[in-house]
BALOBA-1460 file (C-alpha; in Angstrom, 3 decimals):
// residues 87
<rec num="1" residu="m" x="-106.369" y="-20.541" z="-38.081"/>
<rec num="2" residu="k" x="-103.137" y="-20.133" z="-39.018"/>
<rec num="3" residu="l" x="-101.272" y="-23.446" z="-39.022"/>
<rec num="4" residu="l" x="-97.530" y="-24.420" z="-38.466"/>
<rec num="5" residu="e" x="-95.930" y="-28.065" z="-40.058"/>
<rec num="6" residu="c" x="-94.088" y="-29.577" z="-36.418"/>
<rec num="7" residu="p" x="-91.536" y="-31.934" z="-38.358"/>
<rec num="8" residu="v" x="-92.120" y="-34.502" z="-34.926"/>
<rec num="9" residu="n" x="-96.345" y="-34.043" z="-35.083"/>
<rec num="10" residu="g" x="-97.241" y="-32.688" z="-38.457"/>
<rec num="11" residu="i" x="-99.497" y="-30.053" z="-38.496"/>
<rec num="12" residu="r" x="-100.490" y="-28.357" z="-35.797"/>
<rec num="13" residu="p" x="-102.227" y="-25.164" z="-34.551"/>
<rec num="14" residu="m" x="-99.904" y="-22.026" z="-34.513"/>
<rec num="15" residu="s" x="-101.221" y="-21.392" z="-31.040"/>
<rec num="16" residu="e" x="-98.667" y="-24.968" z="-30.199"/>
<rec num="17" residu="f" x="-95.874" y="-23.155" z="-30.636"/>
<rec num="18" residu="t" x="-93.250" y="-20.653" z="-29.383"/>
<rec num="19" residu="y" x="-91.250" y="-18.168" z="-31.557"/>
<rec num="20" residu="g" x="-87.570" y="-18.773" z="-30.386"/>
<rec num="21" residu="g" x="-85.582" y="-16.337" z="-32.760"/>
<rec num="22" residu="e" x="-83.340" y="-16.329" z="-35.591"/>
<rec num="23" residu="y" x="-81.106" y="-19.175" z="-36.079"/>
<rec num="24" residu="r" x="-77.452" y="-18.504" z="-36.545"/>
<rec num="25" residu="n" x="-73.984" y="-20.642" z="-36.549"/>
<rec num="26" residu="m" x="-72.585" y="-20.066" z="-33.632"/>
<rec num="27" residu="p" x="-68.516" y="-19.337" z="-34.004"/>
<rec num="28" residu="n" x="-66.528" y="-21.859" z="-31.629"/>
<rec num="29" residu="p" x="-66.086" y="-19.678" z="-28.284"/>
<rec num="30" residu="d" x="-62.877" y="-21.732" z="-27.355"/>
<rec num="31" residu="t" x="-61.359" y="-20.318" z="-30.735"/>
<rec num="32" residu="c" x="-63.045" y="-17.215" z="-32.318"/>
<rec num="33" residu="s" x="-62.318" y="-13.519" z="-31.164"/>
<rec num="34" residu="d" x="-63.985" y="-11.341" z="-28.449"/>
<rec num="35" residu="s" x="-65.339" y="-9.055" z="-31.434"/>
<rec num="36" residu="e" x="-66.599" y="-12.525" z="-33.511"/>
<rec num="37" residu="w" x="-68.093" y="-13.868" z="-30.173"/>
<rec num="38" residu="a" x="-69.787" y="-9.817" z="-29.459"/>
<rec num="39" residu="a" x="-70.920" y="-10.304" z="-33.074"/>
<rec num="40" residu="y" x="-72.903" y="-13.223" z="-32.971"/>
<rec num="41" residu="v" x="-74.416" y="-12.462" z="-29.329"/>
<rec num="42" residu="h" x="-75.574" y="-9.169" z="-29.727"/>
<rec num="43" residu="y" x="-76.257" y="-8.540" z="-33.740"/>
<rec num="44" residu="r" x="-79.171" y="-9.265" z="-35.776"/>
<rec num="45" residu="n" x="-79.929" y="-9.197" z="-39.375"/>
<rec num="46" residu="g" x="-83.488" y="-7.754" z="-39.404"/>
<rec num="47" residu="a" x="-83.611" y="-7.431" z="-43.303"/>
<rec num="48" residu="p" x="-87.253" y="-8.873" z="-44.259"/>
<rec num="49" residu="g" x="-86.609" y="-12.422" z="-46.408"/>
<rec num="50" residu="l" x="-86.017" y="-15.713" z="-46.039"/>
<rec num="51" residu="k" x="-85.161" y="-16.943" z="-42.719"/>
<rec num="52" residu="k" x="-84.003" y="-20.046" z="-40.776"/>
<rec num="53" residu="e" x="-85.374" y="-19.517" z="-37.189"/>
<rec num="54" residu="w" x="-85.835" y="-21.613" z="-34.749"/>
<rec num="55" residu="w" x="-89.170" y="-23.199" z="-33.494"/>
<rec num="56" residu="y" x="-90.972" y="-24.967" z="-30.426"/>
<rec num="57" residu="h" x="-93.584" y="-27.322" z="-29.974"/>
<rec num="58" residu="t" x="-94.794" y="-26.467" z="-27.169"/>
<rec num="59" residu="p" x="-97.210" y="-29.744" z="-26.143"/>
<rec num="60" residu="s" x="-94.171" y="-32.276" z="-27.547"/>
<rec num="61" residu="g" x="-90.705" y="-30.123" z="-26.053"/>
<rec num="62" residu="t" x="-89.978" y="-30.485" z="-29.411"/>
<rec num="63" residu="w" x="-87.343" y="-27.595" z="-30.720"/>
<rec num="64" residu="f" x="-86.975" y="-27.418" z="-34.931"/>
<rec num="65" residu="i" x="-85.884" y="-25.492" z="-37.200"/>
<rec num="66" residu="a" x="-88.420" y="-22.983" z="-39.714"/>
<rec num="67" residu="e" x="-87.566" y="-21.912" z="-42.898"/>
<rec num="68" residu="r" x="-89.565" y="-18.982" z="-43.537"/>
<rec num="69" residu="n" x="-90.201" y="-15.996" z="-45.771"/>
<rec num="70" residu="t" x="-90.962" y="-12.432" z="-43.562"/>
<rec num="71" residu="m" x="-92.185" y="-10.807" z="-45.764"/>
<rec num="72" residu="t" x="-94.606" y="-12.752" z="-46.937"/>
<rec num="73" residu="d" x="-94.954" y="-14.980" z="-43.490"/>
<rec num="74" residu="k" x="-94.852" y="-18.299" z="-45.808"/>
<rec num="75" residu="v" x="-92.874" y="-21.123" z="-44.234"/>
<rec num="76" residu="n" x="-90.922" y="-23.242" z="-46.720"/>
<rec num="77" residu="r" x="-90.236" y="-25.834" z="-44.559"/>
<rec num="78" residu="t" x="-89.139" y="-27.212" z="-41.352"/>
<rec num="79" residu="y" x="-86.588" y="-30.010" z="-39.955"/>
<rec num="80" residu="l" x="-84.509" y="-30.718" z="-36.637"/>
<rec num="81" residu="l" x="-80.969" y="-29.534" z="-35.866"/>
<rec num="82" residu="g" x="-79.190" y="-32.022" z="-38.041"/>
<rec num="83" residu="q" x="-81.528" y="-32.897" z="-40.772"/>
<rec num="84" residu="e" x="-81.265" y="-29.963" z="-43.161"/>
<rec num="85" residu="e" x="-80.924" y="-31.483" z="-46.480"/>
<rec num="86" residu="a" x="-83.939" y="-30.764" z="-49.120"/>
<rec num="87" residu="k" x="-86.677" y="-33.197" z="-48.816"/>
């Protein structure tokens, strides 16, 4: 059984989670150019490697970030947004 660690609820079965896409820093919509906004909305980096991804723990309603290597599928760590500091 594949497991993933929710930063709030601990290690849980993968069936309790939903992938939410790659995490990317959003440009300020009030100050960025149209081309910067369009790049944020439409362009993705599909290259394999270490990615920050949004994940959702369905039973608790918790959104969090997982740092995952997409080549090996190994999750290095998970944390709530705003708690990026390495432990």
